[in-house]
N, C-alpha and C positions, 0 to 999 in steps of 0.2 A: 490626408495622410491615411494610408491603408493600414488595416489592423493586421498585426502578425498572426498567421494561422497556428503557430505553435504556442501552447498554454505556457504560462509562467508558473514554475513549481517552486514551492517554498517548503523546506523541511522544518517541521515544528518540533523535532526531537523524537527519539525512539521510532515508531513506525508511521507517525502521523505526517501526512504530506497534503499541503493544500495546493490546489490547481486553479489558477485563474485563467478562464477561457478568454479567446479574443473578443467575445461578445459582453464581457463583463460578469458573466456567471462564475460562481464559485463552487468547486467540488472539494470535499474533504475525505481523504481516505483514512480509516482507522482512527476514530475520533477520540484522542486522549489528551486533553488540554489542561484542566484545572489541576489534576494531581500529578501531572507529568513533570518530574523534576527537571527534565531538559528543555521544556517548552519555555521561551522567553515570556515574561509577564505581559508585555505589550502585544503578544500574539495570541493570548488565551481568549480575548474577546473578539468575536467576529462581528463584522457589520452586516453581512450577508452569507447566506448559504442556499444553494439552489439543489445540490445533490450530495448525498452521502453514501459511500461505498465502505462495507465492512467485511474484512477477509475472515474473521472468526470470532469466537465469543469470549476469548479471554479478556480480562478486565482493562489489560493495557492496550487494548484495540477497539474497546466499545463503550468504555465507562462514561463518556459524556454524550453518547448517542441520544438518549432519551430527552435530556435537557435542551439540546441543540434542536431536536425535533419538535418540541414544544414550542420553541421560540421562533423557529423559521419555516417549520413544515416543508422540508426539503423532500425530494424523492430519495428513497432509501433502498439501496440495492444490497442484498445479503442473501444467505441460503434460506431455505425454507424454515428451518428451526429458529433462526435468528429472528426472521420476520414475524414468525408466530409469537415469540416472546416479546418482541417490541409492540405488537398489536395489543398484547395483554397489558402492555404499560400505557396504552392510550395513544400510541404513535399511529398517525395516518399516512398514507402514501408510500407503504412498504411494498416493494416489488420483489418478491422472491424469486430465485432462479437456483439453478444447480450446475454442476461441472459440465462444460462443453457447451453450454447455452450462451446466446448472445442477445441482448436487447438494447433498444434505443433509449438513451438517457440524454435529454437536453439534445445537442448536436453530435453526441458521442455514441459510438457502437461499443457496448461494454460486454466483454466475454469473460466468463468465470472459467478459470483454469485450475488445474491441480495444484495443491500444495501438500508437503508430507509433514504433518504436524497434528496436534491433538486441537480440541475446541471443546470448551465448556464454560458454563456459568457457575459461580460460586452461590450456592444456596444453603444458609446456615452453616457456612464454613466448608461445605463439601462440593465437589464439582459435580454438575449435571450436564449430560451430553447436550452439546450445542450444534450438532450438525457437523459436516466435514469442513475442514479448513480449506481455503481457496487463495487464490491470487487472481489478478484481474489484468487483462489486455484491453486497453482503451485506444480507440482509433477515432480521431477527429474527422469531421466533414472534409477538411482540407487535406487529410491524409497522413498526418502525423501520428505515429503509434507508440505508446509507452506501456511498460509492463511493471506492475507492482506485485512483488512476489508474495507479499504477506510474511508470515512466518514459515520457513521451510527448510527441510534439508536438501541436499543436492539429489536430483533424480534425473535419469537418462533421458526421459521424454521431454525434458527442456529443449531438446534439439528439435522436437515436432512443434513447440511454441515458436522457436525461431522460423522454422520452414513455413508454417502456416501464416503467421501474423507478421513476421520481419519487424519487430519492434526495434526503434532507433535508440531508445534510452530505457533502461531498467533501473528500478529501485530494488536492491537486494540486501537482505540482512546478512550482517557479517560478524555479529557479537559472539557467536559460538555458544555452547553449552545448550541453549534451547533451540538454536537455529543453525544454519550454516555458519562456519568460520571463514576466514579469508581464502584459505587454500580451495575449499569447495565452491566458494562464490567465484573465484577467478575461473574455475571450470565451467561454472554455470555461465559466466560471460562467453566463453568460448562456444559452448552449446548453443546459446541464443543468437550469437553473432551480432550482439549489440556494439556499437561503437562508443556509447558512454554508459557509465554506471554511477548512481548515487548510492553510496552505503547508507544503509538504515539499521536500526535494532542493534545499536552498539553504543557503549559508554554510558548508558543510563544507569547501570547498577555495576558494581564491581565484577560480577560474574560475566557480564558481557565484555570480554576483554579483547576481541578482534578490533583491528583499527584499520583506517583507510591506507595508511602507510604499509601495513603488512598486505593489504589487498594489492597495492601496486607492485610490491615485490613479487608476489605470486603471479600476477599477470605478467610481468617482465619475464619471469622464469619460464613460463608457458609461451612465450613469443606471441601473446595475444594483442591484437590491435584493437584495444578498447582504453578509453580515458577514463580515469577515476575522478569524479567531480565530487570533491570532498567539502561538503557544505557545512557551516556550523549551524546549530540550531537557530533557526530565523533567517538563514541564508537562502537566497534564491538562485534559480538557473533558468 
């Protein structure tokens, strides 16, 4: 039986996405497991981790990075400032990059792209600069391409992401307040030209009030040809 070239994606709540590759490797994006109230208990303990992608330095996207790196020693992709901070914590295999760059990770071409958001570590209760926030466009060797936007507002250059990389699937924040809400996310889908979208960064806290149903309504009102894949935490696609 041949292996599927398309990764299996599991949403672990908030912005944390697990990607199981065709060869058995596991990639985790924005590791927030133990303290994540949306992450199912059975999903908080990983059996394997080969690569870690971090979009920015806020706790709800990076909190479990050090402990996971100590256990599994994965390749870590993040901006220069985050990688320097991780190295200070004893993390090995950190591979820093910056916006616009692409690097090979496992059998993936990983491109760091713009996100409109802040980024910082909390030190003694105060935020310290954590480099630029980002998203990632990831292309497998078999040609499947997906986009994890991280935390972002809508920006017009998403059309360039669509033009350059042609992602087939997007993970987009819809919670509102700190990121895009459903109306902006629907327009992001149209700019990107994606056929499928998995809503993330919603429902974890009361402030994150955007819903997949609202995103569906906004897409319908735009006449956009994009399917909302509304996963429950722990659900796979």
